[in-house]
C-alpha positions in Angstrom: -37.4 -116.5 44.4 -35.2 -113.5 43.6 -36.3 -110.5 41.6 -34.0 -111.4 38.7 -35.8 -114.7 38.0 -39.2 -113.1 37.6 -40.2 -113.0 33.9 -40.8 -109.5 32.5 -44.4 -108.6 31.9 -45.5 -108.8 28.3 -48.3 -106.7 26.7 -51.4 -108.7 26.0 -52.3 -109.3 22.4 -50.2 -108.3 19.5 -46.7 -107.1 20.5 -46.8 -104.5 17.8 -49.4 -101.8 18.4 -50.9 -99.9 15.5 -48.8 -96.8 16.3 -45.4 -98.5 16.3 -43.6 -99.2 13.0 -42.4 -102.7 12.1 -38.9 -103.7 13.1 -37.3 -105.2 10.0 -33.9 -105.1 8.4 -33.1 -101.7 7.0 -34.2 -100.6 3.6 -33.9 -97.5 1.5 -36.3 -94.8 2.6 -37.8 -93.6 -0.7 -38.9 -90.3 0.8 -35.5 -89.3 2.0 -33.7 -90.5 -1.1 -36.1 -89.6 -3.9 -38.8 -87.5 -2.3 -37.6 -84.1 -3.5 -37.9 -85.2 -7.1 -40.6 -87.9 -7.3 -44.0 -88.5 -5.6 -43.8 -91.0 -2.8 -46.9 -92.7 -1.5 -47.9 -95.5 0.9 -49.1 -98.7 -0.7 -52.6 -99.8 0.0 -51.7 -102.3 2.8 -50.3 -99.4 4.9 -53.8 -98.4 6.1 -54.9 -102.0 6.6 -51.9 -102.5 8.9 -51.8 -99.2 10.8 -55.4 -97.9 10.5 -57.1 -95.2 8.5 -55.6 -92.2 10.2 -52.2 -93.6 10.8 -49.1 -91.3 10.8 -46.4 -94.0 11.1 -43.2 -93.7 9.0 -42.8 -97.2 7.6 -40.3 -97.2 4.7 -41.1 -100.7 3.8 -44.6 -99.7 2.7 -43.6 -96.7 0.6 -43.8 -96.7 -3.2 -43.0 -94.4 -6.1 -45.9 -94.5 -8.5 -44.9 -94.7 -12.2 -46.7 -94.7 -15.5 -45.7 -98.3 -16.1 -46.1 -99.6 -12.5 -44.3 -98.6 -9.3 -40.9 -98.8 -7.6 -40.6 -100.1 -4.0 -37.9 -101.1 -1.6 -36.6 -104.6 -1.6 -34.1 -104.5 1.3 -30.6 -103.3 1.8 -29.5 -101.3 -1.2 -32.0 -103.1 -3.6 -35.1 -101.7 -5.1 -37.8 -103.5 -7.1 -39.6 -102.2 -10.2 -43.0 -103.7 -10.5 -44.7 -103.3 -14.0 -48.4 -103.2 -14.7 -48.2 -105.5 -17.7 -45.8 -107.9 -19.4 -45.0 -105.5 -22.3 -41.9 -103.9 -23.7 -41.1 -102.1 -20.4 -40.8 -105.4 -18.5 -38.6 -106.8 -21.2 -36.3 -103.7 -21.2 -36.1 -103.8 -17.4 -35.1 -107.4 -17.4 -32.4 -106.7 -20.1 -30.7 -104.0 -18.0 -27.2 -105.1 -16.9 -27.3 -105.6 -13.1 -31.0 -106.1 -13.0 -32.5 -109.5 -11.8 -35.9 -110.7 -13.1 -37.5 -111.9 -9.9 -41.0 -112.6 -11.1 -42.4 -112.8 -14.6 -46.1 -113.2 -15.2 -48.7 -112.4 -17.8 -49.9 -109.4 -15.8 -46.4 -107.9 -15.2 -42.9 -108.4 -13.9 -40.9 -107.7 -10.8 -37.3 -106.7 -11.5 -34.7 -106.2 -8.7 -32.0 -103.7 -9.1 -29.4 -101.8 -7.1 -30.1 -98.2 -6.2 -27.2 -97.1 -8.4 -29.3 -98.1 -11.5 -32.3 -95.9 -10.4 -31.8 -93.3 -13.1 -31.8 -96.0 -15.9 -34.9 -97.7 -14.4 -36.6 -94.3 -14.0 -36.2 -93.6 -17.7 -38.1 -96.8 -18.5 -40.7 -96.7 -15.7 -41.5 -92.9 -15.9 -42.0 -92.1 -12.2 -44.5 -89.4 -11.3 -42.8 -86.2 -10.4 -43.6 -84.0 -7.4 -45.7 -80.9 -8.0 -43.5 -77.8 -7.8 -44.7 -74.6 -6.1 -45.4 -71.7 -8.4 -42.6 -69.4 -9.2 -42.6 -65.6 -8.4 -43.5 -64.8 -12.0 -46.5 -67.2 -11.9 -47.7 -65.8 -8.6 -47.5 -62.3 -10.0 -49.5 -63.3 -13.1 -52.1 -64.9 -10.9 -52.6 -61.8 -8.9 -53.1 -59.8 -12.1 -55.8 -62.2 -13.3 -53.7 -64.0 -16.0 -53.3 -67.7 -16.6 -49.6 -68.4 -16.1 -49.9 -72.2 -16.1 -51.1 -72.9 -19.7 -52.4 -71.5 -22.8 -55.4 -69.1 -22.9 -58.5 -70.9 -24.3 -60.0 -69.4 -27.5 -63.8 -69.5 -28.0 -64.3 -71.1 -31.4 -67.8 -69.7 -31.6 -66.9 -66.1 -30.8 -66.4 -63.7 -33.6 -62.7 -63.5 -34.7 -61.7 -66.3 -32.3 -61.2 -64.0 -29.4 -59.6 -65.4 -26.2 -62.1 -66.3 -23.5 -62.2 -65.1 -19.9 -63.7 -68.0 -17.9 -66.7 -67.1 -15.9 -67.5 -68.6 -12.5 -70.0 -71.0 -13.9 -68.0 -73.1 -16.4 -65.6 -72.7 -19.3 -68.4 -73.5 -21.9 -70.2 -70.3 -20.8 -67.1 -68.1 -21.0 -67.5 -64.5 -22.0 -65.2 -63.4 -24.9 -62.6 -60.8 -23.9 -62.0 -57.9 -26.2 -62.9 -54.3 -26.9 -66.5 -54.9 -27.8 -68.9 -57.9 -27.9 -71.3 -57.9 -30.8 -74.9 -57.9 -29.9 -75.5 -61.1 -31.9 -73.0 -63.1 -29.9 -74.6 -65.9 -27.9 -72.3 -68.3 -25.9 -72.4 -71.9 -27.0 -74.2 -74.2 -24.6 
C-alpha cells in the first residue's frame, strides 16, 4: 500500500472546535460596516455555540440592536430587519421598495433588504448608537467638578430652588450649593 492511498487522519468528535469560526458563505460583517456608528452585539446563541468566554469573530451571529427589534446579516449583500411586534414598523418595512417580507407573524416580522437600503431601514428601526468618548471640553468640566453631560439638578425643597451638589450618599440627600445655607434647612428624605 502506498503512502498516497492512506486516508488522512480526522479529529475525533466534532470537526469544528469551539475556538474555530463557522465556515459559511460570506456575509456582511456588521462590525466592519456599521460598527463606528451603531452598537454591534453577538446574539444569544453565540455563547451557546462557542462557550461563555469565547473570543471568536463570527459575523453570522452579530446583530445591531434597535428600539423596534434588531438587524442581522442574511447572506451576500442582504440584511434582515427583525421586528419585536407586528405593528406599524413592520408594515412600513414591508412597504419599502426593494424590501422582501420573509416572515410575518403576530409577534413580529422579518424583512429582507439590500445593504444599500440600510439608511432607510435605520430610520424605521432606530438602531442603538455607539457611546462616544467625552470631548476635551467635557473632560475639562469634569476635572473642575462640573456636570457636563446633563442639566444640574435643582433641589425643590431647598430655599430659592438652589442647584444641588450631589453627595457621595445619594442624590436625595444632596446638599444645596450657594453662598449660605439657612439653619432651618433639612434635606428631604
